[in-house]
KEFI-889429 format. One line per 5 residues: number of its first residue (from 1); their letters; for each residue x, y, z of C-alpha. Coordinates in pm, 1 decimal. Layout:
NUM) A) X Y Z  ... .
This chain:
1) MNIKI) -5585.7 2012.8 5671.3  -5322.3 2111.3 5924.1  -5066.7 1852.0 5814.6  -4722.3 1938.2 5662.2  -4626.5 1823.7 5315.0 .
6) NENFK) -4295.0 1772.6 5163.8  -4215.7 2115.8 5046.9  -3939.1 1987.4 4826.8  -4205.9 1868.9 4575.8  -4257.5 2231.9 4492.2 .
11) NIKET) -3911.8 2235.2 4329.0  -4004.8 1987.7 4054.9  -4205.8 2049.7 3748.3  -4584.6 1978.0 3805.3  -4604.2 1759.4 3501.9 .
16) YLFSD) -4379.9 1486.5 3379.6  -4215.4 1545.9 3031.6  -4394.9 1261.0 2850.3  -4727.3 1378.7 3008.2  -4676.8 1716.2 2839.6 .
21) IAKRV) -4593.7 1540.2 2508.7  -4912.2 1309.2 2527.1  -5133.5 1618.4 2585.7  -5008.0 1802.1 2283.4  -5033.5 1483.1 2061.4 .
26) NAYKA) -5384.5 1423.5 2188.1  -5485.2 1780.3 2110.3  -5339.3 1748.5 1767.8  -5518.8 1424.0 1695.0  -5845.3 1575.2 1821.9 .
31) ANPGA) -5810.1 1847.9 1579.8  -5689.5 1621.1 1304.7  -5880.2 1290.1 1358.2  -5755.0 1140.1 1029.1  -5381.9 1208.1 1093.7 .
36) DVIRL) -5154.6 911.8 1085.6  -4915.3 998.8 1372.4  -4579.2 810.2 1397.7  -4463.4 801.2 1757.7  -4090.7 796.2 1797.5 .
41) GIGDV) -4075.6 995.5 2125.7  -4118.1 773.4 2438.5  -3855.8 511.0 2483.4  -4097.8 212.1 2495.9  -4037.6 -111.0 2308.3 .
46) TLPLA) -4280.0 -244.4 2042.9  -4172.5 -594.2 1977.3  -4330.8 -885.7 2173.8  -4152.1 -1078.9 2446.3  -3910.6 -1343.9 2319.8 .
51) PAVVS) -4065.6 -1702.5 2293.0  -3827.8 -1839.7 2564.7  -3947.5 -1564.0 2809.8  -4314.7 -1627.0 2732.7  -4270.7 -1998.5 2771.6 .
56) AMTGA) -4108.2 -1952.9 3119.9  -4357.6 -1707.9 3228.2  -4659.6 -1922.9 3141.7  -4495.8 -2223.8 3292.3  -4438.8 -2035.7 3621.0 .
61) AAEMG) -4800.4 -1899.2 3611.7  -4920.8 -2257.4 3580.2  -4714.1 -2348.2 3883.5  -4894.1 -2078.2 4080.9  -5217.7 -2260.5 3988.2 .
66) SKETF) -5114.3 -2573.7 4173.4  -5125.2 -2631.3 4547.4  -4796.4 -2818.2 4531.0  -4598.2 -2559.0 4344.4  -4788.1 -2238.6 4454.7 .
71) RGYPP) -4559.6 -1957.2 4593.8  -4657.9 -1657.5 4811.2  -4450.1 -1353.0 4888.3  -4116.3 -1365.8 4686.3  -3792.4 -1283.1 4874.0 .
76) EYGHE) -3739.5 -913.1 4900.8  -3406.5 -932.5 4720.7  -3500.1 -1176.1 4453.0  -3520.7 -1547.8 4407.6  -3171.3 -1702.3 4423.5 .
81) FLREA) -3210.4 -1852.6 4076.3  -3243.7 -1512.7 3919.8  -2978.9 -1354.6 4133.7  -2738.4 -1631.4 4023.8  -2843.0 -1577.6 3655.0 .
86) VASHY) -2767.8 -1206.1 3679.8  -2418.2 -1292.7 3840.3  -2345.0 -1533.3 3556.1  -2445.8 -1254.9 3312.4  -2165.9 -1043.7 3450.2 .
91) SSMGV) -1928.1 -1327.2 3439.0  -1990.9 -1352.2 3061.9  -1874.0 -992.0 3046.9  -1544.9 -1086.9 3235.8  -1661.8 -936.1 3569.9 .
96) SVPSS) -1705.9 -1115.2 3902.0  -2024.2 -1015.6 4085.4  -2145.4 -1236.6 4375.8  -2510.3 -1327.4 4364.4  -2532.9 -1186.9 4723.6 .
101) SVFIS) -2467.0 -837.1 4584.8  -2752.0 -857.4 4329.0  -3082.1 -713.5 4434.5  -3388.6 -780.5 4208.0  -3644.7 -510.2 4163.2 .
106) DGAKS) -3939.6 -394.9 3949.1  -3707.7 -184.0 3729.2  -3412.2 54.7 3697.5  -3634.9 366.8 3718.7  -3756.9 241.5 4056.2 .
111) DIGNI) -3423.1 175.8 4198.9  -3266.3 497.1 4083.8  -3558.4 688.3 4237.9  -3545.5 487.6 4561.9  -3167.9 484.2 4610.4 .
116) VDILG) -3187.7 836.6 4768.2  -3360.2 669.0 5064.9  -3023.5 528.3 5196.4  -2815.4 850.4 5129.0  -2792.8 1154.2 5341.8 .
121) DNEII) -2750.6 1510.9 5240.5  -2481.0 1489.2 4990.6  -2374.5 1701.0 4701.5  -2534.2 1540.1 4390.3  -2330.9 1556.1 4055.6 .
126) IPDPV) -2539.8 1484.7 3750.6  -2444.8 1514.3 3381.5  -2682.9 1732.3 3175.9  -2891.5 1657.2 2975.8  -3020.2 1359.9 3167.9 .
131) YPVYV) -3317.1 1118.0 3233.3  -3553.7 1327.9 3455.3  -3562.2 1074.9 3751.9  -3205.7 1148.8 3846.2  -3275.4 1514.8 3915.6 .
136) DSNLM) -3645.6 1484.9 4022.2  -3579.1 1224.1 4290.2  -3305.9 1432.6 4458.8  -3502.3 1748.1 4440.6  -3784.9 1557.2 4622.1 .
141) SGHRI) -3545.6 1483.3 4890.5  -3416.8 1845.3 4917.5  -3058.2 1760.9 4791.0  -2835.2 2026.4 4621.8  -2748.2 1928.8 4272.0 .
146) TLVPG) -2459.1 2027.3 4046.7  -2517.5 1984.4 3682.0  -2218.9 1895.5 3454.9  -2299.3 2028.0 3106.5  -2280.2 1805.0 2808.5 .
151) SSDNG) -2237.7 1962.0 2470.4  -2117.6 1890.3 2114.5  -1772.7 2007.1 2229.0  -1740.2 1703.0 2468.8  -1959.7 1471.6 2272.4 .
156) FLPLP) -2225.8 1495.2 2548.1  -1974.6 1293.0 2770.1  -1868.4 1543.9 3033.5  -1577.3 1447.8 3262.7  -1478.2 1554.9 3617.4 .
161) SSLKG) -1247.6 1819.1 3479.8  -1560.2 2019.0 3400.1  -1641.0 2049.7 3769.2  -1560.7 2376.5 3940.1  -1468.7 2402.4 4302.0 .
166) TVSGA) -1382.7 2136.5 4565.2  -1576.0 1809.3 4580.9  -1589.4 1584.5 4874.6  -1810.7 1292.1 4929.5  -2051.0 1349.9 4637.3 .
171) VIYIC) -2302.4 1124.3 4481.6  -2242.8 1098.2 4100.6  -2486.0 977.8 3857.8  -2363.3 827.1 3520.5  -2563.7 674.3 3239.1 .
176) SPNNP) -2377.7 491.7 2963.4  -2505.4 442.2 2698.2  -2677.8 762.6 2777.9  -3039.8 851.4 2785.3  -3125.6 1073.8 2612.7 .
181) TGAVY) -2811.6 1153.6 2408.2  -2704.0 792.7 2307.5  -2338.3 885.6 2384.3  -2128.5 607.2 2548.3  -1819.7 653.0 2765.1 .
186) SAEGL) -1488.9 489.8 2665.6  -1293.6 295.3 2924.3  -1067.2 609.0 2953.5  -1370.2 822.9 3026.9  -1517.1 602.1 3284.3 .
191) TEWVS) -1172.5 556.8 3445.7  -1147.6 932.1 3493.3  -1477.7 923.2 3683.7  -1377.9 617.9 3900.4  -1055.7 776.3 3985.9 .
196) FALKT) -1230.0 1108.1 4081.3  -1479.0 913.5 4294.2  -1201.6 723.3 4474.6  -997.8 1040.5 4527.9  -1291.4 1240.4 4664.3 .
201) GSLII) -1469.2 965.9 4868.2  -1761.1 976.2 4633.4  -2025.2 730.6 4517.8  -2110.5 654.1 4158.9  -2455.9 533.9 4064.9 .
206) FDAAY) -2417.2 379.7 3717.5  -2716.8 328.9 3495.4  -2641.3 42.9 3255.3  -3005.4 -3.9 3128.6  -2889.8 21.8 2768.7 .
211) EAFIT) -2569.2 -183.4 2769.4  -2719.6 -465.9 2554.0  -2719.5 -202.4 2260.9  -2344.0 -154.2 2271.0  -2153.5 -268.4 1950.2 .
216) EDVPH) -1826.6 -96.1 1990.8  -1531.6 -171.2 2221.7  -1650.9 20.1 2516.8  -1744.6 -93.7 2874.0  -2075.4 -267.2 2928.6 .
221) TIYEI) -2044.9 -231.8 3301.9  -1872.6 2.4 3539.7  -1708.5 -291.9 3702.3  -1486.1 -335.8 3401.7  -1296.6 -40.8 3536.7 .
226) PGAGS) -1037.4 -108.4 3815.2  -1148.8 21.7 4147.4  -1517.3 65.8 4052.6  -1612.7 -209.9 4309.1  -1498.3 28.1 4581.6 .
231) CAIEV) -1703.5 331.3 4471.0  -1986.2 235.4 4246.2  -2347.5 93.9 4251.6  -2494.1 -22.6 3924.2  -2846.1 -39.6 3816.7 .
236) SSFSK) -2963.0 -225.4 3516.8  -3294.7 -357.3 3361.2  -3462.8 -610.1 3148.8  -3694.8 -344.1 3008.5  -3487.9 -252.3 2695.1 .
241) FAGFT) -3270.3 -563.4 2680.6  -3564.3 -810.0 2697.5  -3866.9 -589.2 2629.8  -3988.1 -589.3 2996.7  -4113.5 -233.0 2983.3 .
246) GTRCG) -4468.6 -365.2 3060.1  -4355.4 -666.5 3265.6  -4121.5 -483.7 3513.5  -3796.7 -636.5 3636.9  -3446.5 -503.3 3690.5 .
251) WTIVP) -3152.5 -527.8 3921.9  -2915.2 -330.8 4133.9  -2556.9 -430.0 4221.3  -2440.2 -311.7 4566.1  -2083.3 -437.8 4620.6 .
256) DGLEA) -2009.6 -557.6 4974.3  -1705.3 -321.3 4987.4  -1903.2 -4.8 4975.1  -1912.0 147.9 5313.3  -1984.2 488.7 5456.8 .
261) SGVKL) -1989.5 608.5 5826.2  -1891.0 256.3 5929.2  -2207.6 97.8 5760.5  -2209.7 -115.9 5446.0  -2447.9 36.5 5180.9 .
266) SKLWA) -2565.6 -327.0 5086.2  -2710.9 -346.0 5441.1  -2888.1 -16.6 5407.8  -3029.7 -117.2 5070.8  -3130.8 -452.7 5190.9 .
271) RRQAT) -3312.9 -295.4 5489.1  -3478.4 -36.7 5262.6  -3605.2 -306.1 5029.4  -3735.3 -532.7 5307.3  -3923.5 -246.1 5449.7 .
276) KFNGV) -4072.5 -80.4 5142.2  -4074.2 -353.2 4870.6  -4254.1 -692.7 4850.7  -4051.1 -837.8 4571.4  -4105.4 -922.6 4196.6 .
281) SYPVQ) -4356.5 -1192.1 4126.4  -4237.8 -1550.8 4063.5  -4364.0 -1569.1 3707.0  -4180.2 -1244.5 3614.8  -3853.5 -1364.8 3776.4 .
286) RAAEA) -3874.1 -1698.8 3591.1  -3923.4 -1495.8 3273.1  -3625.7 -1282.7 3347.1  -3417.8 -1593.7 3425.6  -3515.3 -1735.5 3071.5 .
291) ALSPE) -3411.1 -1408.4 2909.8  -3051.9 -1469.0 3038.8  -3048.7 -1821.8 2925.3  -2856.1 -1913.9 2601.1  -3181.2 -1941.0 2399.8 .
296) GLKQC) -3336.0 -1629.2 2560.2  -3021.6 -1427.6 2496.3  -3027.2 -1530.1 2126.5  -3392.1 -1429.6 2091.9  -3357.3 -1105.8 2292.5 .
301) RANIE) -3056.5 -1000.2 2090.4  -3245.1 -1054.9 1765.5  -3503.4 -800.8 1885.1  -3215.9 -561.3 1973.5  -3078.6 -602.0 1628.7 .
306) YYRAN) -3425.6 -500.2 1489.8  -3406.2 -179.7 1682.3  -3036.6 -128.3 1586.9  -3146.2 -144.4 1221.5  -3412.0 114.1 1279.8 .
311) ASLIA) -3151.9 346.0 1447.5  -2925.3 307.1 1144.6  -3202.5 420.6 913.9  -3255.3 740.2 1120.2  -2879.5 803.3 1158.9 .
316) SLMRS) -2829.8 761.6 790.6  -3108.4 1034.0 730.6  -2931.3 1262.3 964.6  -2607.5 1228.2 785.3  -2768.7 1284.2 451.6 .
321) KNIYF) -2915.6 1610.9 587.8  -2578.8 1706.6 750.1  -2739.0 1730.3 1090.2  -2516.8 1686.2 1391.9  -2629.7 1395.5 1617.9 .
326) TGGTN) -2492.5 1147.5 1882.8  -2616.9 799.2 1942.2  -2760.3 552.5 1701.6  -2464.0 312.9 1718.2  -2441.6 192.7 2073.1 .
331) SPYIW) -2793.4 315.4 2167.0  -3155.1 309.2 2051.2  -3156.0 681.4 2059.7  -3063.6 949.9 1823.3  -2987.9 1293.6 1975.3 .
336) LRCPG) -2977.1 1554.8 1707.4  -2938.7 1933.2 1691.8  -3255.2 2097.5 1577.7  -3223.3 2250.5 1223.8  -3243.0 2625.1 1182.8 .
341) NMSGW) -3154.5 2704.8 1534.9  -3508.5 2596.9 1646.0  -3576.3 2516.1 2012.7  -3658.3 2152.6 2089.2  -4023.0 2237.1 2132.8 .
346) EFFDL) -4034.1 2437.5 1801.1  -3898.6 2135.9 1632.6  -4149.0 1911.0 1802.1  -4433.6 2125.6 1666.2  -4283.3 2127.6 1326.1 .
351) LLNRY) -4245.8 1747.2 1307.2  -4602.9 1703.5 1452.0  -4783.9 1958.5 1228.1  -4584.3 1911.3 906.5  -4494.5 1540.7 923.2 .
356) QIVGT) -4709.4 1383.9 1193.1  -4397.5 1253.7 1377.4  -4359.7 1268.1 1748.6  -4023.2 1295.0 1920.7  -3895.1 1439.5 2243.9 .
361) PGEGF) -3772.3 1802.5 2294.1  -3421.1 1816.0 2439.4  -3533.2 2082.5 2689.9  -3715.5 1811.0 2881.5  -3396.8 1660.5 2978.0 .
366) GESGN) -3223.5 1967.0 3113.0  -3083.8 2310.1 3018.9  -2806.6 2156.9 2808.9  -3082.6 1989.0 2593.7  -3196.4 2328.3 2464.2 .
371) GYFRI) -3191.7 2319.2 2081.9  -3168.7 1937.5 2064.2  -3418.4 1659.7 2002.3  -3451.0 1294.5 2083.8  -3577.4 1029.2 1838.4 .
376) TSFGS) -3603.9 663.2 1938.4  -3565.3 354.2 1722.2  -3826.8 149.3 1918.1  -4092.2 195.6 1654.6  -4172.1 -72.7 1398.4 .
381) REATE) -3961.0 -98.9 1089.0  -4260.0 22.8 875.2  -4313.3 325.2 1094.3  -3941.5 410.3 1102.8  -3911.4 372.9 711.5 .
386) QACAR) -4221.3 590.1 683.7  -4095.1 855.5 912.4  -3759.9 870.3 724.1  -3952.2 903.3 391.6  -4168.4 1184.8 534.0 .
391) LADL) -3857.5 1372.4 653.2  -3681.4 1347.3 310.6  -3757.8 1720.8 249.3  -3661.7 1833.6 593.1 .
């Protein structure tokens, strides 16, 4: 054909990290059909949806089966009942977010990938290692990216002081608690980033998808930091908090005060969503609303507590082996330094072939992930206990 393609796609890896992992695991299982492989790699939940969520979803589905209560296209920005529920959720954290600033979507990954649609050719600042969608979505748009290295020296929580050169009007991605490292910024650390953004006229895109796992006295939302409402968009999700990985629902907060080139970013995002998105289904939004109800929160937090206990088991094992790691306290992820100076892929092969355990090589999350490895706590308790038992002679 004589059409032109988006040449920027040539700058990203041809295959997605977890597709590579799946191919290796499938090849191993084909060669070892009797192997009992424990998967602690992909960050997918395993517990079922909370009863309150299921009840609300089935009730809403029944409404869709009646002429009197049937609903067609949902509002592009979300039903008002869910937008208000999200706003109330922020109120419970001591933060005021009007429902008009809440945009309901099919998940945090989608919004993070799509937010580039409303942004021009800015410098992109991304801590490394990082969830791949931050980098890939910007490479697809041809943006120039500056990576800020995380390491054991800074606890995988890099700060603006790590940047070299002059920054003006950049877009900064921050994930806290972080995927993949599990590290979480203190109020002081986030204050440095907010101050930097305000000083340089930059925008922060804050990924709070794992805030429900926080146990220590650290910020759950960027808006706990003074001034953040003037420089930050926050993206969050029901995926990990309420087990919606297969149900799909999330939200993005775009404060009305965010403005560039004389245009409010909320108006740009609203226009983008109205053009390219037909909204989240009514039953799913009712289910999400139920997850934020008092009973729903109680049930969802019980599931989170289950995963926290799994993380504690893995973290205890790492301590007993004197292996450096981050995460496991405020996060479902354990980010460990590979033993014996192995690369992440070498450690992946060791775990798979010797212990039949699957994790995620750190190299898949960026150059600063070399020699590190991510293990998730989203498996069953039995699988997690078995994995720890197998690794006793590591």
